[in-house]
N, C-alpha and C positions, 0 to 999 in steps of 0.2 A: 553543728546543726546546719543543714542546708537552708538556703533562703526560703524555699517553699515551705519547709517545716516550721521555720520561724513565723512565716505569715499564718500558717495553720494554727499555731499556738496562740498568736495574738487574736485571730478571728474567733477561736474557741472561747477565749476569755471574754471577748466582746459579746459573744452569743450568750454565755452564762450570765453575764451582768444584765443583759437587756431582754432575755427570753424572747428572741425574735424567731418564730417558726419552730420546727421540730429538730433541726440539725444546724450545725455551724454553716453548712452550705446555704441555708436559707438566709443567714445573716450576712453573707459575703458582700452583696451589693450595698447594703446599708453601711457596713464597715467602710467600704471604699468611699462612700460619700462623706462620711465623717472625717476621714483622713485627707480627702481631696479638697473639700469645701469648708472644712472646719465647722460643720453644723453639728447639732446634737443628735444622738441616736434616735431620740423620739421624733425629731423632725425628719431625719433621713428616711426612716422606715415608711413614712407616709407616701413616699414616692418610689417604693420598691414593690415588686411582686414577690410574695413569699410562696415558695414551692414551685412545682412544675405548672404547665398549662399557661405560661405567660404570653403566648402568642408572639414571640420574638422580641420581648422587651422585659428585662429584669429590673430596670429602674431608669428614672430620668431626673435631671436637675436643670432648672431654668436659671441661668446666671446673667446678671446685668453687669457687663464690664464697662468701665468709664470710657475706654478708648474704642473697643470693638463693638459695643452695643450688646444686644441680647444674644446669648449663646445657649442653645439647647443641647445638653449632653444626654446621649442615649446609650444605655449600658446593656451589654450582654455579659453575664458572669458565668465562668466555668470553674467550679471549685475542684479542679482535677489537673493531673499532670499529662493529660492526653492531648497530643498535637491534633489528632483527628477532631476532638471537640472544639478546638480553637477554629478550625476550618468550618465546622458546622455552625459555630456562633456567627461567623462572618456571613455565611449564607442565610442565617436566621434573620438578618436585618431586612430581608425582602418583605416580610410581613410588617416589620416596623415602619419601613419607608412608606408603604401604602397607607397605613393608618395615620401617620403624621401628616401626609399630604391631605388626607380627608379632613383632618382637624384644622389644618391651616386654611383650607378653602371653605371651612364651615359646612362641609358636606357630610351626610350620614354615612356610616360604614355599611358595607354590604354583609358583614359578618352577622349571623343570627344571634351569637352570644359573644359580645365584645368584652374582653377582659377589663376589669374595673380600673386598671392602671391607665388605660387609654382614656377613660372617662375623666380621670383626674387630670390628664394632660390637656384635654379639651377645656376643662374648667380653669386651668392655669392660663391657657391662651386667652380665654375670655376675661379673666380677672386682670391680666396685665395688658389686655388689648394688643396681643401679639399679632403681627401681620408678616408676610414674607419679606417686606421691606426692612433691610438691615439685620435680618436674622442669620446667624451662623449655625451650622449643624456639626457637632462633634460626636462621632461614633466611637465608642470604647468597647474593646473586648478585654476583659480582665481574666487572667487564668493563672494556673500554678505549674505550667509546663516548664521544666528546667533545661530543656534542650537549648543549645546556643541560638542566639537571636537570628543568625543567618540561616540556620536550619529551619527554624519556625517560619521565617520569611519565604524560604524556598518551598516548604511544604504547603504553604497557604497561597502561593502565587496565583493559581487558577481561581481560587475563591475571591482573592482581592481584585482580580480583573473583572470578575462578574459583579462584584460590589461597585466598582467604578462605573460600569455601564448602567447598573441599576440606578445609582444616585444621580448620574448625569441626566438620565431619562426622566426621573421622578422630580428632581429639584434643579432644573436647568439654570434657574436664576439665583440659587443660593450657594455661597461658599461653604465648603465642607471638608472635613478631614477624618481619617480613620486612624485610631490609636490602638495598637496591640500591646497590652501591658502585662508582662509576666512578673515573676517574683523579684527580679532585679529592680523593677520600676515601682513595685508596690511597697512603699515604705511607710510605716506608721507615722502619723503626724504627732507632734507634741501638743497635748491638750486638745480641747474641742471648743467650738463656739457655743455661745449661749443658745438655748432653745428659744423659739419664737414666742412672743407673748400673745395672750388672747384675753379679751375682756368679756365678762359676763355681768349682767345686772345682779346686784347682791345687796341685801340689807340684813345686818345682823350684829352680833357682838362677839368679841374675842374672850374666850374663857381664860381666867387667870390660871397660871400653872407655874410650878417651881422648876419645871424642866425647860429645856431649850426648844422643845416642840411646841409649835403654835397650833391652837385648836379654835375654830370659829364655828358658830352655828347661826343659822338665819334662813332667809328665803331667797331663792333665785326664780327664774322662769323656765318652764319646760322647753320653750322654743330656743332659748339660749343653749341649753344642753344638747338639743338636737342639732343645732348649728355646729357645736363643738364635735359631735359624733360625725357629722358629714365631713368635717375637715380632717379629723384624725382617723376615721374608720375604726376597724376592729381593734387596732392597736390601743385604743382608749380603754379597752377592757382586758388588757393582757394580764392584769393582776386580779381579775375578778374570777372567783372560783366557779361561777355558774355559766361560763361561756358555752360549754358543751352540754351541760345539764339542761339548759334552757331548751335546746333543740330536742331533748328526749322527753321532756315532761308534758308535751302537748301544748295546746294553745288556749286553755281555759283562762289563765290569768290575763293573757293578752286580750281575750274577748271582752272581759269585764272592763279592762282599762279603755279599750276602744269605745265601748258603750258610753263611758263617762265623757270621753273626748268628743264623741259624736253629739251628746246632749249639750255640751258647752259650745261647740264650734259650728254646728250645722243647724239650719232652720231659723225661724224668726227669733229676733233677739229678745222679745218680750216673753217668750216661752222657753228660753234656753236655761240650762243649768248655770248657776253662778260659778265663774272660773275658780274662785277661792275654794270651792268644795273639793276640787281634785286632790289637793294636799291633805284633806281630811279622809278621803276615801282610799288613798293609795300611799304606800311607803315613800320615804324620802330617799335622798341620794347621799352617799359619802364619797367625797372627792379628795384625792391626795395630790398635792402639787409640790414642786421643789422650791418655788418662791411665790410670794404673794404681796401685792400692793393694793391696799383698800383705799378707795376714794369715795366720794359721796355717791351712794346708791350703786356702786360698781366695784368689781374686783378684777385686777389684772393678774393673770396666773401664767406660770410656765410649767411645762412638763406635766400635764394633767393625766391622772389615771383614776378611773372609777372603781372603787373598792366594793361598793354595794349600790345596786340600782341599775344594773346592766339591763334587766328586762324592761324596766320603766322607760329608759331612753330608747332602746331599740324598738319597742312597741310603738312609742310615740312617733319615731322616725318613719316607721312603716305606715302608720296611719296617715301622716301628712303626705307621703309619697303616693299612696294608693287611693285615697278618698278625694273626691272632687267636691267643689262648692264649699270649701272651708272658709269661714269668716276669718281672714288673716288678723284683723284687729283683736278679736276675741282670743284667737290662738296665742297671740303674743302676750296675753294677760293671764295665762294659766300658771299660777305659782306652784312651787314645790319646795318642801323643806330641804335644806342643804347643810351638811356638815363638811367643813374644809379642814384637812390635816396638812400642815406644812412640814414636810419631813423627807429626808433622803435616806433615813435609816431603814433598810430593807427588812430587818428582823421585826422592828416595831410595826412597820406597815403590814407585815404578814399577820401579826397578832391582832391588829385592828380589823383586818379582813376576816379573820377567823371569828371574832366576836360579833362582828356586824352580821354575819350570816348564820349564826346559831339559832335565831328565832324560827327559821324554817328548816326542817330536816335536810341535811346535806351530808354526804359521805365524808367522814373525817379526813380521808386521804386527800380529798380535793384541796384542803388547806395547804398541802405541801407540794402542789403541782409545780410551783416555781421556786422551790427550795434549791439551794446551790447543789446539794447532794444529788437531787433528782435531775437537775440540768446536766450535771457531770455524767451521770449514768446514761442519760439520753444520748449525749454526744458519743460516749464510748461504744454503746450498743449500735449506734448508727454506723460507726466505722466497721462494724461486723455485719452490716446490712440487716440489722434487726430493729424493728419498730418498738420502741419502749413507750408505752402509753402512760403518760403522766396525768392527762386529763381524760376523764371518763367520756367515752364516745368518740375520741379523736381518731382511732383506727377505723371505725366504721365510716366516719366522715371522709377520711382519705380514700377508703376503698370505693365509696360511692362517687366522689367527685374527681379523684385523680388515680384511677386504677393503674394507669401506665407508670406513674411515678412510684406507686407502691411496688410494682414488679421490678422496676429499675433500681430504686434506691434501697429497698428493704426486701430483697429476694429471699432472705433467710427467715422471714416471718410473714409470708404471703397468706398462709393458712390462718394464722392467729398472731396477735401481738404478745409481747411480754409486758404485762400490766404491772403497775406499781404495787397494787394490792396483792397480786399473785406473788410477786417477788418477795414482798414483806412476809407473807404467810409461809412461803417456802423457807426463807431464811430462819424464821422463828421455829418452824417445825423441826428442822435438822440441827438446830443449835442446842447447846446444853441448857440454855435459858432463853426465853421464859418457859413456863410449864406448857404442856400440850393443851391444857384447858384454855389458856390465854391465847395460844397460837390459833386455836379454832375460831376465835372471835376477832375477825380482821379489824374491826373498828378500834379495838383496844391497842392494836399495834401502832396506831398513829396518835396515841396520847403522848403528851410532851415528855413524860417520864420514860416511856418505852421506845419512842422513835429513834433516839440516838443509839440505843442498845441494838435494835434490829438492824439499822443501817450503819453499823460501825465500820470504819475504814478497813479493818482487817478482814471483814467478810465480803468485801467488794473488790478484792484484788483481781481474781481470775473470772473473766466473763464467761468462758466456756463452762466452768464449774457451775456458775449461777444458772445458765441456760439448761444444763443437764439436770440440776436439782429441780428446776421448775418442771421439766418434762417428766421427771420421776414422780413428783407430787401430783401432777395433772393425770398421769397414767395409772397411779396406784389403785384407784377405785375400781377401774375395769379389770386390772390385773388381778386384784383380789377376787373379783367375781369369777374369773376364769379358774382360779385356784379353788374357790368354794364349790364350783360346779364339779370339780374333779374329786372332791373329798367329802365324804359324809360326815366327818368329824367337825366340819365347819358349817354345818347346816344352821341357818338363821343368823350367821355372822353379820352384824350391822356394818356395811361396807363404808359408808361415809365416816362413821366415827373411827373405824380402825385404819383408815388411810393415814391418820396422823402418826400413831406409834409405828406403823409399818414403814412409813417413809423415813422416820428418824432412824430406825434400826437398819433398813436396807441401804440408806445413803452411807452410813458408816462402813457397812460391809463392803460396798462397792469401792469406796475410796481406798480401803485397806487392801482388798483382794482383787478387784477388777477395775483398776483405774483407767484402763484403755477404753472402757465404755464411755467415759467422760469425753474423751477426744473424739469418739465416733458419734456420740449423740448429744454433744453440747454445742453444736454449730447452728442448728436450725430449731426454731420454735415450732413444736408440733401442735397441730390442731386435733380434731377428733381422730382417734386411732381405732380402726375396726378390728374384728377378731383375728384377721390375718396379718396385722401389722407386725413387723419384725421387732420393734422396740417393746411393744406390749407383750409379745410372746417371750422375749428375753427376760423381762422383769418377772413374769410368771415362773419361768424356769429357775430363776435365781432363788425363789422361795422354797424350792424342793429340798429334801434331806441331802441330796448329793451336793448341794451348794450351801446356802446360808442356813437351811433347816428352819426358816421362819414359819413355813406352813405348819410344821409340827409344834413349833414353839408357841404359836398363837393359842392352840387348844390346850396345851400344857399349862400355860400361865393364866389365861383369862377364862377358861371354861371350868366352872365349879361343879359340873354335872347336872345342874338344873337351869342355869342361865349364863349368859355372857356377862362377865364383870365389866366395870367401867373401863373403856378403852384408854382414857387419859389418866387413870390412877397412877400417880407418880411412883408409888412403891412397886407396882407391877411392871411399869416400864423399865425401872432400874433393874428389876429382877431379870427381865428378858435380855437387857443389854449385858448384864453380868454373865449370863450363860454363854454369850458369844464373845466375852472378853472385850466388850466395846463400851463399857460404862464411862470411861474417861477419855474416849476418843473424840477429838474435835476435827470435823471434816475440813474446816477452813484453815486450820494450822497444819494438818497432816498431808493435805493434797499437794503434790509436787508436779506441776505441769511440765511437759517437755518443752525445751526451748524451741521457739518458732523460727 
């Protein structure tokens, strides 16, 4: 295995374990920080930009060296073997240099929309009282180009000359260096440093348990949790199933919460709402940590994740940031119920998350968004330039905020994502089990008894097959409409109900008789296909008597002369499959992809 592929393998494992961003490329800068500075992934990701649109900075790290003083490490990461991208990364420091200069001089940026990472950099400068005196700048370009070092140096010579001129002009008083680090220099470190500790006010009790998992319940203060959120950002909610759902459900819960906070924190104290009432009006928080030390009226935590209560914290943070004239003393006295789980057991944490969120309706699939199987699929589909949507609303969020990234990194799913629910329903529909009546209820496919069966390893081997089957399932309803419009024998056929048996039947026929279609139509995730679309017309033709004969088989098996029989009737489905000699045919076992 080449050095670059070894790094990719390690980064993919790191990404799966920590669920940073949508692809391993998003986790590349954080991985580099953990291996270089021996920090924890949870701390490293706070100083990284996840995704595109980083405005010339993928990450930064402020190091205090005993001999050299403060060193600011600025990172551009290219998860690619392209030498051209290495050159572009060097040129990309032009934006970085300008913003760092502004931050050092405590000047406002001229950008109308400054990336949040630069705001964090300014905050770190203020916190450590960083000035140009004694500061060193280290610029790092990390990449996976395996060309010889002298070739990379030669190919980036002009960019490096431009970089020297830029830095000398922007930071004439500061020592600086440029490091170009490829696969030979990017070596995984052994172990990782401990995550930074954080203290919150807390009063409560520890629940007795026969297991090694510690559980505590009590009270903390909303302002402490908002401070925690301001420090860790959205990474604090990486295991919370409502991250994207919150954005889609509207703002009515937020409005009621803000009304309570307004009544507590604004206006004359003698007419204010009592702070303690907040915890009675609104739900509490469940926090998972890797370690915990409880002192008098406080708790020192490491590696925090909010499992339930994301909306409460985010709404409170917005309220404090947007509303003026808040009484800071009353704000710091708003208590909120808190449960603390001390555990690094990912499976148990997931179960806690599931049960904490059952009281408010949420799609069952959301509980599996960070499951290792789903993270693995996301990584594999990303390598095919396909966006695999594990979290509801993630694709739309990307399309609105980072349209260019969508086109560049996920060019095979620009029209539509491949969603986790859609894939589950497709796999269940074409498999021998479960029954079609179960496959039609997507929520049932994410029950703990069925989920391992649906996402069994043997069914996930070939990605092109999965994409094709999804396209077939998605197109079947309109293809059936085309067939129904051509045949009077199919008048009144319920299209939505019959898409399930027809997909099961036709998928087996295609894998057996027309496997070339999988190679042709299993690369791109199709969106809406109009009447003239090639794939839609091809599926319609495959139902004719010259091909599968499914068009005639539908009326023969399911039409009793007066009404259409149940589409998901197991006996009738087996009868139709038997007529085509496909009753024991397993598409996942029988399909043999060509060698790539």
